[in-house]
Every structure is written in C-alpha cells, then in structure tokens.
C-alpha positions as a printed NumPy array, in Angstrom:
array([[ 0.   ,  0.   ,  0.   ],
       [ 1.415,  3.352, -1.061],
       [ 2.003,  5.873,  1.737],
       [ 0.303,  9.218,  1.2  ],
       [ 2.457, 12.369,  1.377],
       [ 2.388, 14.329,  4.606],
       [ 1.067, 17.891,  4.602],
       [ 3.764, 20.207,  5.98 ],
       [ 3.531, 23.873,  6.99 ],
       [ 6.438, 26.22 ,  7.781],
       [ 6.385, 29.054, 10.33 ],
       [ 9.482, 31.254, 10.585],
       [ 9.821, 35.038, 10.723],
       [12.907, 34.908,  8.478],
       [11.844, 34.683,  4.791],
       [15.279, 33.477,  3.677],
       [15.159, 30.653,  6.215],
       [11.727, 29.644,  4.875],
       [12.961, 29.637,  1.291],
       [16.017, 27.581,  2.176],
       [13.879, 25.007,  3.977],
       [11.455, 24.837,  1.058],
       [14.33 , 24.095, -1.314],
       [15.58 , 21.302,  0.905],
       [12.098, 19.816,  1.358],
       [11.339, 19.934, -2.366],
       [13.571, 16.872, -2.789],
       [11.246, 14.75 , -0.648],
       [ 8.325, 13.224, -2.517],
       [ 6.708, 12.048,  0.734],
       [ 6.161, 15.643,  1.892],
       [ 3.835, 18.246,  0.455],
       [ 4.474, 21.851,  1.498],
       [ 0.978, 23.105,  2.22 ],
       [ 2.082, 26.669,  2.892],
       [ 4.214, 28.937,  5.042],
       [ 4.001, 32.087,  7.138],
       [ 6.468, 34.637,  8.478],
       [ 3.9  , 35.991, 10.939],
       [ 2.853, 33.57 , 13.72 ],
       [-0.573, 35.242, 13.938],
       [-1.136, 34.515, 10.263],
       [-0.017, 30.931, 10.873],
       [-2.473, 30.635, 13.769],
       [-5.366, 31.687, 11.522],
       [-4.337, 29.258,  8.794],
       [-3.869, 26.302, 11.123],
       [-7.21 , 26.962, 12.82 ],
       [-8.895, 26.618,  9.416],
       [-6.825, 23.663,  8.184],
       [-6.843, 20.649, 10.476],
       [-5.177, 18.38 ,  7.915],
       [-1.634, 19.659,  8.555],
       [ 0.43 , 16.665,  9.673],
       [ 3.759, 18.328, 10.318],
       [ 4.781, 21.803, 11.419],
       [ 8.264, 23.235, 10.896],
       [ 8.27 , 25.881, 13.618],
       [10.693, 28.572, 14.705],
       [10.769, 29.137, 18.464],
       [11.959, 32.722, 18.839],
       [ 9.711, 35.073, 16.821],
       [ 8.577, 38.658, 17.463],
       [ 5.088, 39.097, 18.883],
       [ 4.448, 35.418, 19.564],
       [ 6.951, 32.648, 20.204],
       [ 6.56 , 29.128, 18.869],
       [ 5.271, 27.682, 22.125],
       [ 2.585, 30.351, 22.353],
       [ 1.449, 29.494, 18.841],
       [ 1.185, 25.807, 19.711],
       [-0.804, 26.613, 22.846],
       [-3.487, 28.224, 20.673],
       [-4.009, 25.183, 18.43 ],
       [-6.927, 22.87 , 19.21 ],
       [-5.17 , 19.904, 17.541],
       [-1.424, 19.564, 17.804],
       [ 0.453, 18.555, 14.652],
       [ 3.836, 16.937, 14.95 ],
       [ 6.58 , 19.539, 15.197],
       [10.119, 19.88 , 13.931],
       [11.526, 22.981, 15.578],
       [13.801, 25.263, 13.578],
       [15.8  , 27.424, 15.929],
       [19.011, 29.357, 16.391],
       [19.532, 27.629, 19.756],
       [18.046, 24.603, 21.428],
       [17.836, 25.288, 25.16 ],
       [14.033, 25.257, 24.881],
       [13.775, 22.781, 22.022],
       [15.258, 20.086, 24.235],
       [12.271, 20.336, 26.578],
       [ 9.958, 20.656, 23.617],
       [10.325, 16.965, 22.85 ],
       [ 7.462, 16.648, 25.326],
       [ 5.328, 18.615, 22.853],
       [ 4.969, 15.939, 20.148],
       [ 8.257, 17.13 , 18.723],
       [10.049, 14.928, 16.216],
       [13.337, 16.828, 16.3  ],
       [14.903, 20.263, 16.205],
       [17.066, 21.782, 13.493],
       [19.684, 24.354, 14.373],
       [19.971, 27.245, 11.951],
       [21.384, 27.512,  9.417],
       [19.712, 24.206,  8.609],
       [21.94 , 21.603,  7.033],
       [20.658, 18.855,  4.735],
       [22.045, 16.132,  7.011],
       [20.09 , 17.551,  9.968],
       [16.895, 17.586,  7.959],
       [17.421, 14.031,  6.708],
       [17.863, 12.85 , 10.286],
       [14.612, 14.483, 11.394],
       [12.612, 13.152,  8.45 ],
       [13.995,  9.656,  9.035],
       [12.613,  9.821, 12.584],
       [ 9.264, 10.864, 11.182],
       [ 9.226,  7.98 ,  8.711],
       [ 9.759,  5.512, 11.536],
       [ 6.574,  6.806, 13.204],
       [ 4.347,  6.264, 10.205],
       [ 1.477,  5.637, 10.123],
       [ 1.086,  8.613, 12.455],
       [-0.903,  8.208, 15.68 ],
       [-4.485,  9.405, 15.713],
       [-5.263, 13.021, 16.715],
       [-6.697, 11.993, 20.103],
       [-3.202, 10.774, 21.069],
       [-1.869, 14.205, 20.265],
       [-4.388, 15.996, 22.482],
       [-2.474, 15.334, 25.679],
       [-4.42 , 16.885, 28.598],
       [-1.146, 18.074, 30.151],
       [-0.062, 19.8  , 26.971],
       [-1.681, 23.256, 27.529],
       [ 0.018, 23.684, 30.907],
       [ 3.373, 22.575, 29.513],
       [ 3.114, 24.922, 26.542],
       [ 2.214, 27.841, 28.791],
       [ 5.184, 27.122, 31.031],
       [ 7.574, 26.97 , 28.065],
       [ 6.093, 30.087, 26.46 ],
       [ 6.298, 32.074, 29.698],
       [ 9.87 , 30.994, 30.396],
       [10.939, 31.99 , 26.89 ],
       [ 9.167, 35.353, 27.063],
       [10.451, 36.215, 30.546],
       [14.012, 35.23 , 29.728],
       [14.521, 33.992, 33.285],
       [17.251, 31.413, 32.767],
       [20.455, 30.683, 34.627],
       [23.011, 31.282, 31.889],
       [26.776, 30.928, 32.501],
       [28.792, 34.084, 33.148],
       [32.223, 32.636, 32.363],
       [33.72 , 30.189, 29.886],
       [36.753, 27.968, 30.402],
       [39.844, 28.206, 28.205],
       [42.422, 25.424, 28.424],
       [46.082, 25.833, 27.493],
       [47.97 , 22.637, 28.295],
       [47.342, 21.819, 31.951],
       [46.261, 25.373, 32.783],
       [42.584, 26.364, 32.717],
       [41.609, 30.04 , 32.626],
       [38.105, 31.333, 33.172],
       [37.044, 34.107, 30.828],
       [34.403, 36.662, 31.753],
       [31.709, 36.447, 29.061],
       [31.075, 40.192, 29.384],
       [34.544, 40.737, 27.879],
       [34.169, 38.238, 25.012],
       [33.327, 40.109, 21.807],
       [32.646, 36.957, 19.812],
       [33.454, 33.286, 19.378],
       [34.979, 32.104, 16.126],
       [35.591, 28.627, 14.714],
       [38.657, 28.017, 12.556],
       [40.59 , 24.885, 11.588],
       [38.375, 22.651, 13.747],
       [39.029, 24.772, 16.854],
       [36.884, 27.375, 18.619],
       [38.225, 30.628, 20.035],
       [36.782, 33.16 , 22.462],
       [37.989, 36.579, 21.332],
       [38.694, 39.334, 23.865],
       [39.888, 42.644, 22.403],
       [41.333, 40.837, 19.403],
       [43.146, 38.183, 21.423],
       [42.048, 34.58 , 20.867],
       [41.57 , 32.05 , 23.674],
       [40.946, 28.419, 22.743],
       [37.823, 26.838, 24.238],
       [36.769, 23.197, 24.162],
       [33.184, 23.776, 23.039],
       [31.965, 24.093, 19.47 ],
       [30.089, 27.126, 18.174],
       [26.878, 25.066, 18.178],
       [27.399, 24.003, 21.803],
       [28.1  , 27.572, 22.909],
       [25.033, 28.774, 21.04 ],
       [22.89 , 26.329, 22.988],
       [24.354, 27.266, 26.384],
       [24.764, 31.039, 26.264],
       [22.11 , 33.701, 26.739],
       [20.375, 34.121, 23.347],
       [19.468, 37.698, 24.271],
       [23.198, 38.521, 24.272],
       [24.757, 36.052, 21.85 ],
       [23.597, 35.547, 18.269],
       [25.028, 33.249, 15.635],
       [25.616, 35.521, 12.655],
       [27.628, 33.074, 10.586],
       [28.31 , 29.35 , 10.545],
       [31.626, 30.046, 12.276],
       [30.799, 33.166, 14.348],
       [28.805, 33.616, 17.553],
       [28.515, 37.357, 18.205],
       [28.157, 39.152, 21.54 ],
       [25.551, 41.767, 20.638],
       [26.615, 44.184, 23.377],
       [29.93 , 44.647, 21.566],
       [28.453, 45.781, 18.236],
       [29.386, 49.385, 17.431],
       [27.767, 49.587, 14.012],
       [26.275, 47.504, 11.209],
       [26.976, 48.384,  7.601],
       [24.752, 47.261,  4.743],
       [26.904, 46.689,  1.671],
       [26.174, 45.683, -1.929],
       [23.353, 43.156, -2.513],
       [22.192, 43.359,  1.082],
       [25.4  , 42.012,  2.613],
       [25.952, 43.144,  6.207],
       [29.2  , 43.643,  8.113],
       [29.304, 44.517, 11.815],
       [32.043, 46.555, 13.457],
       [32.884, 45.835, 17.09 ],
       [33.69 , 48.226, 19.954],
       [37.067, 46.617, 20.617],
       [40.327, 48.57 , 20.192],
       [40.878, 47.097, 16.729],
       [37.437, 47.922, 15.371],
       [37.112, 44.27 , 14.323],
       [34.755, 43.678, 11.408],
       [32.713, 40.488, 11.102],
       [30.576, 39.262,  8.183],
       [26.927, 38.327,  8.685],
       [25.597, 35.361,  6.711],
       [22.72 , 36.245,  4.4  ],
       [20.236, 34.001,  6.216],
       [21.127, 35.595,  9.59 ],
       [20.682, 39.237,  8.561],
       [16.998, 39.344,  9.485],
       [17.697, 37.928, 12.956],
       [20.423, 40.526, 13.508],
       [18.137, 43.325, 12.315],
       [15.456, 42.15 , 14.72 ],
       [17.832, 42.013, 17.676],
       [19.515, 45.365, 16.997],
       [16.326, 46.988, 15.668],
       [17.738, 48.546, 12.511]])
C-alpha cells in the first residue's frame, strides 16, 4: 500500500530561512508543502482553518508570539520539527509531540535525520493521542519561560592551554569564532581556545546577548558598534574593541540581527 504524502507547513519570521527550507524539502516526494508564514498570527489563523496539517516546521523565537505560544493556541497539535538558532528550549519541547529540532542555518544532514525519525513513526498516531491533557500547561510554562528570559546562563567560559585552565568573563568576550576545527573566544582581538563548538556555545549562552551571525561566528551583541549594509544586502558589523574588528553576517542571519539590533 502506497504511503500518502504528509502535509507540511512552515512558520518562521525569516523569509530566507523559509525559502532555504522549502528548497531542501522539495527533494522529498513524501512531503507536500501546504504553505508557510512569516507571521505567527497569520499561521495561527491558517492552522485553525486547516486541520489536515500533519507536520509543522516551527521557529521558536519570533517577534510578537513565540513558537510555544502558537502551539498553545491550536486545538489539535500537529507533529513539530523545531527550527531554531539555539536549542535550550527545544530540548524540553520533545514533550510537545516534537520529532526533532534543526539548528539554523539548517543543514541537509540535519533535515534528513529528522525526516527519518518521522518515517519511523508512520502511520502517524491518531489526533486523540496528540491531544495530551497536560499539553496546555506545559506549553504555557515553556512560552512564559521563553518570554520572561529567566534562565540561569553561565557568566564565564573555560579556556584550556595545556594543563592550565583560565576562566574568561563572558562580558569581555566580543565573539566566538571557529577556525581549523578549533573554537576561540575573542577578547579585544586576542584569541583564547575553548573546548566547546560554536553550536554548543550557542545552545548554552544567553540568546538575548549572543547571536550566531555566521556558521563560524557567535557574536556578543553588546559589543556591536555599528552595522553596515553593503552591496546586494550584505551586512558587516564593526565591534567596539580597540581594533574595530569587522565580522561578516551570513545572508540568512541578517533578518535575525536586524530584529535584535532593531535597525
């Protein structure tokens, strides 16, 4: 018996992220992209009128309404693959009928892993299974915690040189940069090697202060002096350090940076 395609819907406030995901999903015959929205309110209206959406690709951090708030307003919960710049909340969101989470910028291998999980679940459980009576309370808790920003984030990061471990004050770190399979915390232009990857740091550090602006760069927003829009929409940020360090912003991260810095 042939398996019918799943109806998928994408919600992300970054249009470039939506377009990238659509391109990746277009290669999968077992998925039909039913639509997308950059505004979570628009997505709420659509999903309220269309109960045949099987799978939701959902950003967590969006202006006006976060992903958990959107889910809390849905009478029937579709399965969710979260698309997020960091996963501190997505880890708990596995309790919310979540298949997986994809860290931005989304890589094809990540997506393949998530869709393979979904395939193993087919045929999907019936909607009454998805209407967990504890779900509204859980969603409210997650939404409130995300909106309030009350989280115990680290204030220092360890840097190891041989047998010596130094502890760096995160307030002084202008950015983290990955190069040649190593990660460096940069303080006033000086690099300090840290054991964690950019992705791991992104998950652990305060997302209100640190934003991944490039595959290899995690930026401390408090250290941004100016942002310059160059040809074809390219953006370069200049830091407040003594060197006036300039860092490139990946095209699919420009909207997130604009939202955070409000420019």
